[in-house]
C-alpha positions as CSV (number, residue, x, y, z in Angstrom):
1,M,-70.0,-73.1,100.6
2,G,-69.0,-76.2,102.6
3,R,-65.3,-75.1,102.4
4,H,-66.1,-71.6,103.7
5,R,-68.2,-73.0,106.5
6,H,-65.5,-75.4,107.5
7,R,-62.9,-72.6,107.6
8,R,-65.2,-70.3,109.6
9,D,-66.0,-73.1,112.1
10,R,-62.2,-73.7,112.6
11,S,-61.7,-70.0,113.2
12,R,-64.5,-69.9,115.8
13,R,-63.2,-73.0,117.6
14,A,-59.8,-71.4,117.7
15,G,-61.3,-68.3,119.3
16,R,-63.2,-70.3,121.9
17,R,-60.0,-72.1,122.9
18,F,-58.3,-68.8,123.8
19,A,-59.5,-68.7,127.4
20,S,-58.7,-72.3,128.1
21,V,-55.2,-72.0,126.5
22,V,-54.4,-68.9,128.6
23,A,-55.8,-70.5,131.8
24,A,-53.7,-73.6,131.2
25,C,-50.6,-71.6,130.5
26,L,-51.0,-69.5,133.7
27,T,-51.6,-72.6,135.8
28,F,-48.8,-74.6,134.3
29,G,-46.4,-71.8,133.4
30,S,-43.4,-73.7,134.8
31,A,-44.1,-76.4,132.3
32,T,-43.7,-74.2,129.2
33,A,-39.9,-74.5,129.0
34,H,-40.1,-77.3,126.4
35,A,-40.1,-77.5,122.6
36,E,-43.7,-76.2,122.0
37,V,-44.0,-72.6,120.9
38,L,-47.1,-70.7,122.2
39,V,-48.3,-68.0,119.8
40,F,-50.7,-65.2,120.9
41,A,-52.1,-64.0,117.6
42,A,-54.7,-61.5,116.4
43,A,-58.1,-63.1,115.8
44,S,-58.1,-62.2,112.1
45,T,-55.0,-64.5,111.6
46,A,-56.6,-67.6,113.1
47,I,-56.9,-69.9,110.0
48,A,-53.6,-68.8,108.5
49,V,-51.6,-69.2,111.8
50,E,-53.1,-72.6,112.5
51,E,-52.1,-73.7,109.0
52,A,-48.7,-72.2,109.5
53,A,-48.3,-74.2,112.8
54,A,-49.4,-77.4,111.0
55,L,-46.8,-76.8,108.2
56,F,-44.1,-76.0,110.7
57,A,-44.7,-79.3,112.4
58,A,-45.1,-81.2,109.1
59,R,-41.6,-80.1,108.1
60,G,-40.2,-81.4,111.3
61,L,-39.2,-77.9,112.5
62,G,-41.0,-78.1,115.9
63,T,-44.4,-77.8,117.5
64,A,-46.5,-74.6,117.8
65,R,-50.0,-73.9,119.1
66,A,-51.9,-70.6,119.2
67,A,-54.4,-68.6,121.1
68,F,-56.5,-66.0,119.3
69,A,-58.2,-62.8,120.5
70,A,-58.1,-59.1,119.9
71,S,-54.5,-57.8,119.7
72,S,-55.3,-55.6,122.7
73,T,-56.5,-58.4,124.9
74,L,-53.5,-60.5,124.0
75,A,-51.1,-57.6,124.7
76,K,-52.6,-57.0,128.1
77,Q,-52.3,-60.8,128.9
78,I,-48.6,-60.8,128.0
79,A,-48.0,-57.6,130.0
80,A,-49.6,-59.3,132.9
81,G,-47.3,-62.3,132.6
82,A,-49.0,-64.8,130.4
83,P,-46.2,-67.1,129.1
84,A,-46.6,-66.6,125.4
85,D,-43.5,-67.0,123.2
86,V,-44.6,-65.1,120.1
87,Y,-46.9,-62.1,119.7
88,L,-48.6,-61.4,116.4
89,A,-50.6,-58.1,116.4
90,A,-52.9,-56.6,113.8
91,D,-51.8,-53.1,114.8
92,P,-48.2,-51.9,115.6
93,R,-49.6,-49.7,118.4
94,W,-50.1,-52.8,120.6
95,A,-46.6,-54.0,119.8
96,D,-45.5,-50.5,120.9
97,Y,-47.5,-51.0,124.1
98,L,-45.5,-54.1,124.9
99,E,-42.2,-52.7,123.8
100,A,-42.6,-49.7,126.1
101,R,-43.1,-52.2,129.0
102,G,-40.1,-54.3,128.1
103,A,-42.4,-57.2,127.3
104,I,-41.1,-58.0,123.8
105,E,-37.6,-58.4,122.3
106,P,-37.3,-55.3,120.1
107,A,-34.6,-56.8,117.8
108,T,-37.1,-59.6,116.7
109,R,-39.9,-57.2,115.9
110,R,-40.9,-57.0,112.2
111,V,-43.9,-56.4,110.0
112,L,-45.2,-59.7,108.7
113,V,-48.1,-59.0,106.4
114,G,-50.8,-56.4,105.6
115,N,-54.5,-56.4,104.9
116,R,-57.4,-54.3,103.5
117,L,-60.4,-52.8,105.3
118,I,-63.8,-53.6,103.7
119,L,-67.5,-53.1,104.3
120,V,-69.5,-56.4,104.4
121,V,-73.3,-57.0,104.4
122,P,-75.3,-60.2,104.7
123,A,-75.0,-62.4,101.6
124,D,-78.7,-61.8,100.7
125,S,-78.4,-58.0,100.9
126,S,-78.3,-55.9,97.7
127,L,-76.4,-53.0,99.3
128,T,-73.4,-51.7,97.5
129,V,-71.6,-48.6,98.7
130,D,-69.1,-46.4,96.8
131,I,-66.8,-45.6,99.7
132,G,-65.1,-42.2,99.5
133,P,-65.1,-38.7,101.0
134,G,-68.6,-37.5,101.9
135,I,-70.0,-41.0,102.0
136,D,-73.6,-41.4,103.3
137,L,-73.8,-44.5,105.5
138,A,-76.8,-43.5,107.6
139,G,-79.2,-44.0,104.6
140,P,-77.9,-47.4,103.6
141,L,-77.9,-48.7,107.1
142,G,-81.6,-47.8,107.6
143,A,-82.6,-48.8,111.1
144,G,-79.8,-51.3,111.3
145,R,-76.5,-51.3,113.1
146,M,-72.9,-51.2,112.0
147,A,-70.8,-54.0,113.5
148,M,-67.1,-53.5,114.0
149,G,-64.3,-54.2,116.5
150,D,-64.5,-52.0,119.5
151,P,-62.9,-48.8,118.2
152,N,-61.4,-48.1,121.7
153,H,-59.0,-51.0,121.5
154,V,-59.6,-53.6,118.8
155,P,-57.3,-52.8,115.8
156,A,-60.0,-53.4,113.1
157,G,-62.3,-51.1,114.9
158,M,-59.5,-48.5,115.4
159,Y,-58.7,-48.6,111.7
160,G,-62.5,-48.5,110.9
161,K,-63.1,-45.4,113.1
162,A,-60.1,-43.6,111.6
163,A,-61.5,-44.3,108.1
164,L,-65.0,-43.1,108.9
165,E,-63.6,-40.0,110.5
166,R,-61.4,-39.3,107.5
167,L,-64.4,-39.8,105.2
168,G,-66.7,-37.6,107.3
169,A,-69.1,-40.5,108.1
170,W,-68.3,-41.1,111.8
171,P,-71.0,-38.6,113.1
172,Q,-73.6,-40.5,111.1
173,V,-72.9,-43.9,112.6
174,S,-71.2,-43.4,115.9
175,R,-74.4,-44.1,117.9
176,R,-75.2,-47.1,115.8
177,I,-72.0,-49.0,116.3
178,A,-72.2,-52.6,117.6
179,A,-68.7,-52.7,119.2
180,M,-67.4,-56.2,119.3
181,P,-64.5,-57.8,121.3
182,D,-62.7,-58.7,118.0
183,V,-63.1,-58.5,114.3
184,R,-64.4,-62.1,113.9
185,A,-67.2,-61.3,116.3
186,A,-68.1,-58.4,114.1
187,L,-68.2,-60.7,111.1
188,T,-70.5,-63.1,113.0
189,M,-72.9,-60.3,113.7
190,V,-73.3,-59.6,110.0
191,E,-73.5,-63.3,109.1
192,R,-76.4,-63.7,111.4
193,G,-78.2,-60.6,110.1
194,E,-77.9,-59.0,113.5
195,A,-76.1,-56.0,111.9
196,A,-77.0,-54.4,108.5
197,A,-73.3,-54.0,107.7
198,G,-69.9,-54.5,109.3
199,I,-66.3,-53.3,108.9
200,V,-63.8,-56.2,108.8
201,Y,-60.7,-57.1,107.0
202,A,-60.7,-58.5,103.5
203,T,-59.3,-61.8,104.9
204,D,-62.4,-62.1,107.2
205,A,-64.8,-61.8,104.3
206,A,-62.8,-64.4,102.3
207,V,-63.6,-67.2,104.9
208,S,-67.3,-66.6,105.0
209,G,-70.0,-67.6,102.5
210,R,-72.6,-65.7,104.5
211,V,-71.4,-62.2,103.8
212,R,-70.8,-60.1,100.7
213,V,-68.4,-57.3,100.1
214,A,-70.3,-54.1,99.7
215,G,-67.4,-51.7,99.4
216,V,-63.7,-51.3,100.0
217,F,-62.2,-48.5,102.1
218,P,-59.5,-46.5,100.3
219,A,-56.0,-47.4,101.6
220,D,-55.3,-43.7,102.4
221,S,-58.4,-43.4,104.6
222,H,-56.8,-45.1,107.6
223,P,-53.3,-45.9,108.9
224,P,-51.6,-48.7,107.0
225,I,-52.8,-52.1,108.2
226,A,-49.6,-53.8,109.4
227,Y,-49.4,-57.1,111.3
228,V,-46.4,-57.1,113.6
229,V,-44.7,-60.2,115.0
230,A,-42.2,-60.3,117.8
231,V,-40.7,-62.7,120.4
232,V,-41.9,-62.1,123.9
233,A,-39.2,-60.9,126.3
234,G,-37.2,-63.7,127.8
235,R,-38.7,-66.3,125.4
236,A,-36.1,-66.4,122.7
237,R,-35.4,-70.2,122.9
238,P,-34.1,-72.0,119.8
239,E,-37.5,-73.4,118.9
240,V,-39.1,-70.0,119.2
241,M,-36.5,-68.5,116.9
242,A,-37.0,-71.4,114.5
243,F,-40.7,-70.5,114.3
244,M,-39.9,-66.8,113.8
245,E,-37.6,-67.8,110.9
246,F,-40.3,-70.0,109.5
247,L,-42.8,-67.2,109.5
248,G,-40.4,-65.2,107.2
249,S,-39.9,-68.1,104.8
250,P,-41.3,-68.3,101.2
251,A,-43.6,-71.1,102.3
252,A,-45.2,-69.1,105.1
253,T,-45.4,-66.0,102.9
254,D,-47.3,-68.0,100.2
255,L,-49.6,-69.4,102.9
256,F,-50.6,-66.0,104.2
257,A,-51.0,-64.8,100.6
258,R,-53.4,-67.6,99.9
259,H,-55.6,-66.4,102.8
260,G,-55.7,-62.9,101.3
261,F,-53.0,-61.1,103.4
262,A,-51.0,-58.5,101.5
263,A,-47.3,-58.7,101.1
264,V,-45.3,-55.9,102.6
265,D,-42.0,-54.3,102.1
266,R,-39.8,-55.6,104.9
267,R,-36.8,-53.5,104.2
């Protein structure tokens, strides 16, 4: 329990640092042309990316720090000129958004890892749901709400809405959604008992001792969950490319796997 709480606290601290990191970068943008690599990464990758940055430094390869938020928020920051070096999105559509604006280097773009979409409930809940076509979620929710990333722009919420629509459950719950700014905020709602259930990634549930997996969404109920990484346009400095190379190394692959991310076919 203590280990889970420690990991969760680290993730939340990372999320709270996002605003201050971005503000500092925008204020001191001219000072970013040094060896440090600034990574804008999806909130769901917080613990894994922080550990990857620590391992990158421990191996003497360079220094990296990260800011975490919803992929949509980060993409809009980059499009507006925030001096990130690397972008790691939980949904290829936000990488598409930046590529269409010439804001990432297309040749560096690749799929890094995958994930699974799950339904979580507070740890003391006895709810278990067999998730499939024709699923009834209104009954199990009772008078409670369903927490998820905002389905209008947060990748986990977009995947979740797609799954609920495919399974025929969206009309049941659409007015009972607690739309959150990122997937970790949705997890927190369930941890606190402020939502009866939540849709998050498998990796989110793995870092919390205060939720329980109540069901797993079929992989074919939503678009494949693919985390895309790319170098921001004009930022392909040697240290940035070294970090990108490190992310594709066996050591980084093993690290992400330990945190529950799925391996993907990169061919």
